N, C-alpha and C positions, 0 to 999 in steps of 0.2 A: 401698398408696395413697401412703405417703410417698415410695416410689421413683418413682411416677408424677409426683408434684409436682416432684421433683428434675429429671426429664427434660422437664418442660413448657417451660422456656426454650429448650432445644435443639430441641424439636419446633417451637416458634414460629419460631425462626431458619431452620429448614429450609423452612417454609412461605413465609416472606418471600423467601428466596433463589429458590425455585421461581417465585413470582409475579412477581418483578422480575428474572428471569434476564437478559432482553434488555437492560434498562437497566444492570445491573451489568457485562455484557460490553462494552457501549459505553463505559462509564466507564473500565474497565480498558484498553480499546484506546486511548482518548485519552491516558491516563497513560503508556502504553507509547510512543506516538508522540512525546509531549512529552519524556519523560525518557531515551529510548533514545539520542538523539544526545548528550545531555549526559553520560550515564553512559559512553558509548563514548569521549567526549573525555577522561575521567579516565584511561583506560588507554592512549589513543593517545600515542605518543611526541611530546613537545613539541619545537618547533624550538629549535635551539641559539642562544645569544647570544654575541657577541664584543664586546669593547671596544677601540677604536682610539685610542691616545693619541699616536702618532707623527705629527707634522705632515706629513711627506712622504707617508706612507701615507694619511692622511686626505685630503690634496689629490688624490692619485692616484685614490682611490676616488670621492670626491665630484665632483671637477671633470672628470677624464678619463673617469669612468664605467666601464662594464664592457666586456669584449672583445666581448660580445654582449648585446643588450637595453639598457635605459636605466638600470637601477639607480636609479630615481627614485621608488620607492614607499615610503611610510612604513608602519609597522605599523598595524593598525586603530586609528582615532582613539579617544582616551580623553577627548575633550571631552564634557561633559554633554549637549550638544545631539545629538551623534552617538549616544551610548548610548541616550538616551530615544527617539530616532526609529528605532532599529535600523539606523542609518546610511543611512536614506532621504534625509535632508537633508544632502547633501554640500556642504562648503565647500572653499575652496582648500587649506586645511590637510589635510583628511581625504580628499579625492577621490583616487582612484588616477590615476596618470599616464596621460594619454590626451587625446583631443580635447575632452572635457568640461572637464577640468582646464585645458587650454591656453586654451580660450575664456574661462573665468572669470578666469584670471590675466592674459591679454592685456587684457581689459576694465579690470582694476584698474590695470595699469601704464601703459596708454596713455591712459585717459580721466580718471584721478584723480591718480595718483602721478607721472606724467611731469613732468620739470622744467619743461616749457613750460606745464603746467597749474597748477603750484603757486601761481602768482601770484594765482589766483582766491581763495585762502584767506588772503591777507595780512591782511585786516581781521579775520578770525577769530583769527589768531595774535596780533595786537596786542591785541585785546579780552581774550583769555585771559591774556596777559602782564600787562596792566593789572590785571585782577582778582586775579591772583596777588600782585603787588606790594602792592596795597591790602590784601589779606587778611593778608599777613605784617606790614605796617606796623601794622595794627589789633591783631594779636596782640601785637606788640612793646609797644604802648602799654598793653595790658590785663594783661600777664603779666610785668612786670619784665624785658622784653627777651628772654625765652625763648620761642621759637616752636616749634610742632609742624609742622615743614616738610613732612614726608613726605606727609601727607594733603592738604595744600594744593597741593603739586606734582601729586599724582595727580589731584585734582579739576580743576585748571586744564587738564591735558592731556586729561582726558575731555571737558570742555566744548568744547575745540577740535576733537577728533575727532568729537564728536556733531554739531557744525555741518557738518563736512566730509561726514558721513554723511547727515544729514537736512535740511540747509539752514539758512538764517537764521531768526531769530524763535522759537527754542525757548524755552519757558517755563522760568525758572530752577528753579522747584520740581520740574518734571518732570525736568530734567537732573540735579538732585541725587538724585532717586529712582532714576533710571536708573544713576547712578554707584554708588549704594549696592548696587543689585541686581547690578551687574557685579562689585563686590567680593565679594559673597556667592558669585557663580558661580565666581570664581577660587578661593575657599576650598573650594569643593565639588570641586575637581579630584581631591583625594585619594579622595573617595567614588566619583567617576567611574572612577578607576583601579581601585578595588576591583571594580566591576561589569564593567569591560572585561576583566579578567584572570580572572574567576571561572570555575572549571571546571564549576560547576552554576549557571548564571545564575538559573534560576527559584528554586532553593533559596536562593541568595545574596540575591535580592530579598526573599524571605520573611523571612530572618533579619535583614537590615538594612533592614527596611521603612521605618523612620523616615528613614534617609538617602535611600532611594528616593523617598519622598514629598517630601522637601525638593528633590531634583533636579526632580521633576515640577512642583512648585510654582514653581520658578524659571523653568522653561520656559513655563508658562502665563503667568507675569508678563511674560516677554519678549513673547509673542504679543499680550497685551492692551495692551502699551505700544507696541510697534514697528509693528504692523499699521495702526493709525489714522494714524501718521506716514507710513507708506509709501503708504497710500491717498490721503492729502492731497497727494501729489506727482504723482499720475496726471494726465496731460493738461496739466501745467504746463510753461511754458517759462521758463527763468531764465538770466540773464547768468552766474550762477555755478552751474552744474549740480552737484548733490550726488551722492554715491556711489549713493544709492537711484535717482536718475534713470537712471543708466547700467544698473542692474540691471533696471529695468522694461523697458528697450529690448533687453536682452541675450537672445540666442537660443543655445541649446546643442544639441548633437546629440541626436536622439531615442534613438539607441542608440550607445553609445561604442565606438570602435575605437582601441586604443592605437597602432596602426601607421598612419603617414601614407601614404596610397596615392593613386593617380591615379583612384580610383573616382569616379563622379558624386557630386555634392553630396548628402549625406544629409539626410533629413528633420530638421527642427529644431522645437524647442518653447521656450516661455518658462519661466522659473523658477516653481516652485510657491510658495505662500505660506510653507510650511515652509522651503523653500530661501532665500527672501528674508529671513526672520527669522534663519536660521543665518548667512547672509552678513553681515548687519548686526552680529550678535553677534560674529562673527570680526573684523570691521573695528574695532569699538569696543574689543574686548579686546586685540588685537594692537597697535593704534595707541596705546593708553593704557598698558598694563602694562609693555611693554618700554621705551618711551621715558621714562616716569616713573621706572622703576627706574634707567636709565642716568643721568638727570639727578640723581636723588638720590645715586647713587654719586659723580658728579662733584662735587657740592657737599660731600659728606662728605669726600672727599679734599682739597678746598680748605680745609675747616675744620681738618683735621689738619695741614695744611702752610701756615701763614700766609705764608711767603715765596713760595710758588708762587702763592697767591691775590693777593698784592700785585703780583707780576710780571704777572699777567693784567690786573689793574686798570690798571697803568701802560700796558700795550699798548693797552687800550681808550681811555684818555685821549689817547693819541697820535693816534688816528684819529677820535675822536668829540668834537665841540665840547661844552664844559661846559653850554651852554644847550640842547643837543639834547634832544628829548623821549625818545629811546630810542636804543639801538644798533640801527640799521636793518639790514635783511637784506643790503643791498648792501655793507655794511662787513664782514660776517662772513668773507668770503674773505681779507681782509687780516690777520685776527687769527691769525697763524701759531702763536703760542705757545698761545693758547687751544685751537686745533684739535689741537695736539700733546698737550695735557693730556687732551682728550676721547678721543683715540685711545689713550692710555696707560690711561685708565679702562676703555675697552672691551676692551683686552687683558687686564687683570687681572680685570675684572668684566663678562663678556659678558652681554647682556640675558637670554638663555636659557641654561640649563645644558647642554642636550644637543642634538645633531642625531641623528635616527633614520633608518634605512633598513631595508628588508626585501628579501631576495633573492626575486625572482619567477621563474616558470618560464622566461621568455625571457632572464633575466640570466645572464651567464657572468662571475662575479666571482671573481677569484683573489686569495687572501690567504695569505702565507707559503708560496707555491708550491702551494697546494691550492685547488681550486674549492669555493666555499662552497655547501652544500646549499640547495635551495629551502626557503624559510621562515626561514632564518637571519636573526636580528635583529642589526643592526650599530649600535652606539652610539658616538658621538663626543663625549666630554666636552670642551667648548670651552675652559674655563678651563685644564685640564691641557695641552691642545694648544698654547695660546698661551704657556705657560711652559716650552717646550722649550728646554733649555740649549744645544742645538746651533744654535738660531736666534737666541737673544738672549744678550747679556752680562748677567749678574746678573738673571735672569728674574724673581726675586721682588721686585726693587726697583722703586719708583715713579720712573721717569725719563722725563719728557715729552720730553727732548732727543733721544730715539731717533727721534722723528718730525719733527724740524726738517729743513728742506730744505738747510740749510748745514752743512758738516762742521766740527768743531772737535776739540779734544783729547778731549772726552768725549761726542761726538755722532756719530751714524751715520745714513747715508742708508738708508731702507728702502722697500720696494715698497708699492704700494697694497694695501688689505685685501680679502681674500675675493673677488677678481675671478674671473670664470669662465674666464679664459684666462691665459696666462703661467705661469711656473714658479717665481716668487719670492714666493709668498704666505706670510706668516709668522704669520697669525692669521686666525680665521674667526668674528668676533663675530656675523655675520649668516648663518652657514652658508656653503654652497658648492654649486656645480653648478646644475642646472636648478631646484632647489627652494630656492635661496638666497632669503632674505627679500626680497620685492618692494618693501618699504617702507624699505629701508636709506637711500636718498637723502633721503627725507622725514624719517626719524628723525634723521639727522645735522643737517639744517636745524633741526629743533625743539630738539634738545639744545643746539646752539651758540647759537641765538637766545635761548632762555630763560636759559642759563647766563651769557651775556654781560650781559644786563640785570640779572640777580640780583646779579652781582658789582659792577656799576656802581652799583646802588642801595644795597646794604648791605655792611657788613663782617661777615663770618661768623666767629664765635668759638665755641670748644668750650665746652659746658656741663660741669658737674662731676658727679661721682658716677654715679648710674644713668642720667643724661641724657647722659653722654659718648658720643662717636661710637665705634661698634664696627664695624670694617671686615671682620668675619667674615661670610660669607654664610649665609643660611638655606637649607637643602636643600629643593629643590622644582623645579618646571618652570621658573619664572622665577627669576632671580638677584636676590633681594631681600636687604636688610640684615637682620641678626639682630635689631637693635633699630631701629625707624623713626627717621629723622633728626630730631633736635632740636638747636637751636643758639641762642646769644646773637646778636642782630642789633643793629648800630649803623648809623645813617645814614652812607653813604659820600659823599653829595653834600650837604655842609653848606650852610646858608643858605636852603634851600627845603624846604617841607613836601612830603612825598610826594604827598599828595592834590592840592596845587596844581600840581605838576609834571605829573601825569598827567591 
């Protein structure tokens, strides 16, 4: 009898298995179909990665491309939006090179970022600049002249880009909430990278479920915020079309073909809601983070070098009347020294840390005399490339004179930056080739416009101790300062209160 009692649990288990055999077999089949690809990926040889730090090689590969194919695809996107949607919601950054990508990029460059279109957003630029100056002046009055400049710069840039994206009349509270959510999204890039490179995605999501929930929450928050703004633009006509307006009218190929042929025009479709949210998120993130970072680096270098800052201020005074409301955009082209300072900042502190490419089946990419295997990931570290001693004298030194158009004892004439043609490119702060940043012209306008007005309004001086400027970068996708910029500000235009002037 005792032996029978010991066997009873086993007997019951056998009965349960027999009664539910079909359900158990189905469950095991589902587990096999789910885990088999992931388990096989663990043992599958992973593509090699190479790093290119030589400028000539980088230019050859990025600008001249491959002997065959386009060499214009990036590795699978690590953006939170792409990870959460399993790459169904393609944006310009993550889409593979082809007709779909070309349609989205052409829409952005021709309808929003083209130099002939940028005048539409002049009022938004001025409003953002005024808000930034007023914010810094208020901080100066309230905190013994020490200001937290980094976040103020970032919010001013976000408010400008949000207006370009969604149009005029955005509620300030909503813009602030959107800016905060965008900051959280940038911070989540590390988590997104974890899921993007996971060998067992399902297991990784289970282990790091809190990070996954955070990403999912950010995505839902974007949809809840952006979709009403997108819907409010449907059917509207505006003298200043917003980016969303162009996306609502945009049609992309129903099925993508990376090869341009003479075939009849393919069927087209409009963007899905998920794609619209992803495109808006990309526009806001790229337009804010890179430009705000470059502007912060510019002001930080001017803080560390008072003589350079004063030289910029003298140049501005030579072209802008003392009673003028601002340094207007039509003056920016005349400020050669300021532009040289910005170019030197971009050389030493490019807005993004890396350019990525991945060799595809149609590519014939040769490096060091060998054809790179399909799947090879190629990384181009932009800061290292721009400090090539064969291209620059004293590459680690901050010397804006490099970019002046006149030659002198310590000055040199250099070529344009990152152009897609020519052979004399010496730096690539905006990447190179077909996937060069489409917003480089807009970024240069925003950086120079804000920097000129900030130098004209305030004298920027270095704070002490832990608040001192640290010019070492923080490792990440964007090139951000290790310690956010703080500085002492003094009014540079004496005799008038900032509020009265603006």
